[in-house]
N, C-alpha and C positions, 0 to 999 in steps of 0.2 A: 190648467185643471181639467180632470177627466171626470165626467159624469158617469158612474157606473150604471146607474138606473134613474129613470126621472118619472115622477108622476106628475102629469101635466092637467091642468083643468083650466077652462077659459070661459069667458063670457064674450059672445060675438056682438060687437056694436053695429057693424055693417056687414052685410053679406052681398057680394057681388056676383055670385054663382060660381060654378066650378072652374071657369077659366080664371078667375082673378082671385088675388090674395084677399084676406079679410082682416079688418082691423080686430085686434083681440087685446085683452087684459089677462095677462097669464101670471100664476104663481107656480113656481117650480120647486120640488123638494128632492134633495139627495138622498135616497133611501137608505144609504150607508151610514151617512152621518147625521142625516135629520136636519141639515142647515136648509134654510128656505131663502128663496130669490124672488124677489119683486121688483119689477121695472116699471116705469110710468108708460112706456109704450112698446109693447111687444107685437109682433107680427109673425104669422105662420105663413109658410108658402103654399102654394096650390095643392101640392101632393102631400103636404105636411110632413115633408122631410126635413126642413130646416124651421127653426123658430129663432127670431133674431130681433134684437133691439138696437137703436141708434141713439146715443145720448152723448152730450158734450162733443168731443171731437173723435169719438171711438165707437166702433160698430162691433157688437158682440154677437155671434151667431151659434146655435147649438144644432149638431146633427141629431135628429130625432130618431135615427134608426141605429146610428153608432155609438149614441150617447157621448159625443164628445164636443168640446167647446173650442171655437176658433176666436181669436180676437183680431179686427183689422182696424188699423188707425188711419185716420184720414189725412196724415201729416199735417201740415199747418194751414192749408188752403181752406178748409172748412172749420170754423171756430166752433159753431154749435149746429149739430144736425136737427133740421126741422121738418124733414121728409124723408122716408125710407120705403123702399118697395122692391119687389123681385120681378124677374122677367116670368112670363107665362110658362117658359120651359124650366124655370127653376134653376138656370145656369148662371144668373148674374143678380148682384144686388145693386141698386141704385140708392144713393143718399145725396142729399142736397141741403144747402142752406139758401139764403135769398139769391145769391149770384152764381154759385158754383155746383155743379153736378158731377159726381164720381161714380164710376162704375166698376165693380170688382167681380172677379170670377169667384163663384161660390166654393168650388171644389179646391182651389189652389190658395185662395186668398189674394191673389194677386191683382193689381190695379189694372184695368183694361184701357180706360181711357177718361179724360176729363174735360168738361165742358165749362167755360166760363162766360157768362153772359154781361153784356154792357147795355148801355142805353140805346134805344132806337133800332133794335133788332141786331146789333153788333154782337158778334160772338167769337170765340176761339176754342177750337177743339184740338187737343194733342194727346199723343200717346206717351208712356213712360221712356219710350226710345227716342223720344224728341220731335217725332214727325208731327207736322199740324196743318191745320186749314183753318179759315175764317174770313172776316171781313177786313177790308184794308185798315179801317180805324183801329179795329181790335188788335191786329198785328203790330202795329206801331205804339200801341198805348195800355193793353191789358196785362201783358205778361214780360217780366225781364229775367234774365238769367243772371244770378250772383255767383262770381267766381273769386272768391277772396275779397279783395277791394275793387275788383272790376265788376262793373255791370254791363251786360250785353242785352240790347233789345232783340226780341225774337225776330223781327224783321232783318236783322243783320246776318241771320243764319238762313234767310229765305232760299237762297239759291240752292242750299244743300237739303233743307228739311221741310220746304214746303210741298207736301206730298199728300194731296186730298185722296189719291188712289189708295195709298198705304193706311190712311186714317180710316177710309171706309172699309178696307179689308179687316183691319183690326177690330172695328166695330161689328162686323159680320162673324167674329169669332176665328178669322183666319191666321195662321201663324205667319208673322212678317220678319222673324228673326234672320232668315237669310239676307233680307235688304239691310238690316242694321248691323250686320258684321263689320262692314268697311266704314260706313257712315252712320253715326248716332250723335246724339247731344254730347255724350261724354268725350267722345274722340275729337269732336269740333272744338270744344271747350279747351281740350289739352294741345290743340295745333298751334296756339300761340295768340297773342293779342292782335287785334286789327291795328292798323297804322293810325295816326291822327292827320286829319286832313284840313286845311284852310285855303280859301280863295283870297288872293291879295292883288292889289293894284287893279281892280276893275272899278271904273268909274259909275257912278248912279245913273248919269246921262252922258251919252256919247255922240259927239258930232260926226263921227265916222261910222258908217255901216260895219266895217270891219274893226273889231276891238280885240286888242290883245291883253292878256293878264297871265298871272302865275296861279299855278296850283302847288301848294307846299305840301308834302307828305313826309311825315316823321315815322321812323321805325320805332315802335314802342315796345319791341322785344318779340314779335311774331313775323318780322319781316315785311317786304313790301312786294306784293304781288300785282295783279293786273291795276292799273290806274285809268280811271275813266272820268269823262264829265257827261252830263246830261243838257242838252240845249233844247229848251222848250219841249221837253219829254224824249227827245231823241238822244240815244247813247252814241258817245264818240270815244273809241278806245284810243288812249294815248300811249300805254306802255303794257308789255306783257310781263312785267316784273324786272326789278333792278336790284343789284347786290348792295347791301348796306349793313351797317352795324347797328346795335341798338342805341337809340338816342340820335342817330344821324338823320338829317333832314335832306330830302331831294326836292328840287325845284324843277316843274315842267311848265314852260312858257308855251301858250297856245293861242291861236288867232281864231274867232269864229265870225260868221256873217249873221247880223242881226235881222230879225223881222221889225216891220213897222210897229211901233208901239213897245209894249213892256215885254222883256224877255227874261226868263228865268233860267238861271245858270246853276247846276248842281255839280258837285265833285265827291268821288269816293274812291276808295282803294281796298283791295282784298289783302289779307295777311299772305304771306309766301306760299302757304298750303292751299290758298284758294278757298278756305272754308269759312272765314268771318269777314264780313264787309265791314268797313269804318262806318261811323256815323257820317251822314252827309252833310258837307258844307254847302251853303247855298247863298246866292246874292241875285238881286235884280238890277238890270240895267236897261235903260230907255233909250230908243232911238227913234227919231221922227224924220220920215224921208219918203221919196217916191219909190214904188216898186213897180217892176215890169209885169206885162201879161205873160202868165206862165207858159212854158213849153211842157209838154207831157213826154216822159221817157219811160219806155216800156222794155223790160227785160223778162224774156221768157225762157225757162230752163224745162227741157222735156226730154225723157228717155222712154222709148218703145222697146229697143233692140239691146238689151244688156248682153254683156259678153257670156254670162250664164243664160242659156236659151229657156230654161225654166222659169225665169222671171220676166220673160217678154210680156209686154202689154200692146194693147191694139190703138188706144185712142189718144195716148198722151201728146204725142207731136202733132197730130190733126188738131186737137184742143188748143194747143199753143198757137198754131197757125190762125186758128178762128178768133182767139183773144186778140192776136196782133192786128187782125183785119177790121175788128170790131172798134179798136181804139183809133186806127188810121183814118176812120171816117169822122173822128172829132177834130181834124185839123181845120184851121180857120173858123172855128166856132168858139168852143170853150177854150181852146188852146191855140197859141200862136204857131206852133209847130208840133208834130207828134214824131218822135224818133224812136223807132224800134231796134232792138237788139235781141239776139236769140242765141242760145246754145242747145243743140239737138243731138241725141243719140251719142256719137263717138266724141263729140266735143265736150260732153259733160263730165269732166273731172274736177277734182280739187283745185288743180293748177289752172284749168281752163276758167272755172268760175272766178277765181282770185283775179286772173290777168282781166277779164271782162269788167270786173268792178273798178279796176285800177284805170281801165280805159274811160269807163263813165265819169269817174271822180274828176276828171280834167274839163268835163263838159257841163254836168248838172250844176245848177245854181240854186240859190236859197229860195228864189221865187217859183222854181219849177215843182211839178208834181212827178213822183216816181211810183210805178206800179211794177211788183216783182211778182211773176206768175210761176209756180213750180208744179211739174206734173210728173209722176213717176212713183218709184218706191220710196218709202219713208219708214222709220221704224222708231222704237224706243228702246233704252237699255235699263239696267238696274237702277241707274241713277235718275231715271225719270225724264230724262232730256230728249229732245227731238234730234233725230239724224236723218239727213236724206242720202240716199245711196247713189252714188256716181256710177257711170256706166261700167267702170273697170273694177268694181268691187267683186272680190270673190270671198265667199263664206266658208270657212272651215268650222269655226265655233263662234259662240256669241261674243267674245272678247275681241272679234275683228270689227265690231261695230263702232265703238269709240276710237279705234285706231285708224281705221280705213275710210269711214263715213264722212260726209261733211256734217260736222256738229253744230250745236248752238253757238259755241264759241267762235267757230269758223264764219258763221253767218253775221254775228255781232261784229266782227273784226271787219268783214267786207262791207256791210251796211253802214259802218262807221264813216265810209268814204263818201257817202251819198250826202250832199249838202242839202237837198230838197227839204222844204219846210213842211210839205204834205205828202205822206207815203202810205201805200198799201200793199201788203203781202196776201197773195191769194195761193192757198196750198191744196193741191188735189193730189194727196200722198196717201200710201197705204200703212197700215199698222204691222207689227212684226208678226202678228198670228198669220195675216193673209200674205204676208211677205214670202214666207216659206211653205205655206199650206195650199194657197189657192191664188195663183198670180193673174187670175181673171177679175179680180175685184181690188178695189183701192179704198183706203180708209186711213184713219189716224186715231191715236188714242184718247185719253181722257182728257177733260176741260183744263186740268192743271197743266199739262204740257203746254198748251197755248198760252197760257196765262204767263207761264215761266219764260216762254221764249219771246212774248210780247213784251215783258218787263225788262228783259235782257237787252233787246234791241231798240225798244222805244217805237216800233212801228205797229200799226194797226194791222190785224190778221183776220182774214175768213178762211175757214178751213173746211175740208170735205165732209169729215165725220167726227163722231164722239166715241168716247170709250172703245169698245172692242168692235165697233162697227166697221163695215167696208163700204166704200164708195162705190157701188155698182157701175161696171161700164155697160155700153151698148144702149144709150137712150137717144134714139133719132141720130145716130152717127157721133154721139159724144158720151162723156161721162155724164151723169146726170146733174153733177155740181156745176160743170162748166156749161151745159146747157141751160140751166137757169141763170147763171152769171151772164150769159150772152143776152138772154131773153130780158134780164133786167137792165142791163147797161144800155139795150136799145131803146129803152124808154118804158117798158111796163113796170119798173119798179117805181116810177115817178107818182108817189101816192098822193102828194098835194097838188099835182097838175100845173106845177109853175115851170115845167119844160125842162127841169134839171133833175138828175138822180144823184142824191147826196150818198154819202157812205153809209148813213144810218138807214136811208130808204133801201138801198141795195142790200145790206145785211138783213133787214127785216123780210125783204122779198125772199131772199135765199132760205131763211129760217123757216118761212112759212110753206114755199113751194117745193123744196126738195124732199121733205117727207112726204108730201101728198102725192108727188109723181113716183117717187121710188115704191110707196105703198101700193100704188095704182098699178104698177107694172110687175112688181115682185113679191107684193103682200108683205113687204118689209120696210120700216120707216127708216131711211137714213137721216141721221140727225146732224146738221153742219154746226160748227162752233165759230164763235166770234170774239175778238177781244180788241175792241176799237180804241182803247187809250185815251179815251174822251176826245177823240178826234170827229169832226164832222165837216165836210166840204163837199162841193159838186165834184163828181168824178166823171160824169158824162151828161151831154146834152141831148134831148129826145130829138132825133132826126124826123124830118117830114117823109111821109110815105113817097 
């Protein structure tokens, strides 16, 4: 309906000043037909450009300058609107009921994003393209995707659509269509059903520490991609895809080494497109027995001298050597033995890293602790995943990154070989911006990158920087992140004074000290990131002076 002219009268009930909208009661008259319009709750925007009403599951707003009417329906998520407002700049309209908030673009009438609120602060925010962020409980419980007769939990598309960075960009009004061209909710749903997974022949109580069981994976129409199990939070990759026909079942037999007490085993598989994860199968098994004093295995990977001289760094290799020396001092204390392995400069290739993990796999046991320290150039790609840049990487365009760099999938596969029950990754790597623009700084992207990497591998992570920040080099002969790590491991992170530095204490120390020291020296706060996967254990013992 087009309003050729409107005569507007209103009575203002509340006036919050020029910067905020006012609650109004409005009667409108179409001067051509004489038809009158009355609504229970009208509102006009700050600059009086738009007048709108929200009732039932529909939002109606009138352009007060062009005299046109637009209708926006809230779909089925909001049954009855009980609140409506506009942004200060009049660019968006927000409507909500008790649990759901939706925000539309005023000019186009298109939905920008939706927020669903749960109890106890849980929430899920998602865009029309399907990208989402939220709390762990909300991702498992608040939203499900219905595709015909199939229901997909939003956590089943976590690997592709969990993108806090893109949700934030959309909320800021940025165009994210470039990222949604290849991967979006519609394309993922069309990629085929996820397999059905079950765990069989696993006893509730095991007499042996090593227990063998079966993972049954059935092709339900979308093929069978990567098959993995998760033992006490650590991911173990069993297969990278297997040919199968619809309805066919494949059985994967695997043996794991249990920890003393209750052990949780989960299993899942991707469809062959790698887009949708199956619902996890899970089971508990109990083993009671003696464990050994742990050995500590440290693997450092560092590159200063890339083949591309423009990418050279100064402190990566010395930082790795300092980390090695710091942990060597822990022998005969917290650890029975400290075993150090390293890859430096020319040794840091995809093949070299894979071979080193295979070497470690025959040595590290379930009782041991494993620390993986990485220093050099890292980056992200359009898929939002983490990539570490090997020494022989040559950049011609951004598509080289997923093809030639060490990917999240590569790291997951390699770390699957490590049986240690307690693990920590420490990443001192740079983001893509500094990667190509300023090779004297190191850093890594937004928090979602580390959440995705930690979820994929099951390993705790401490990382050098957040968002687009860079981990500056040159603090007392180290990168500032490594400088604080060394200081904390030496005992200064022992906040409770019990003589041991736990993972939680170390992460808190790094979180507090790195921003302070970087701001003190450069006037810029470098903010480190952590994702501990609910792990906490002593990582070092405070040594006597």
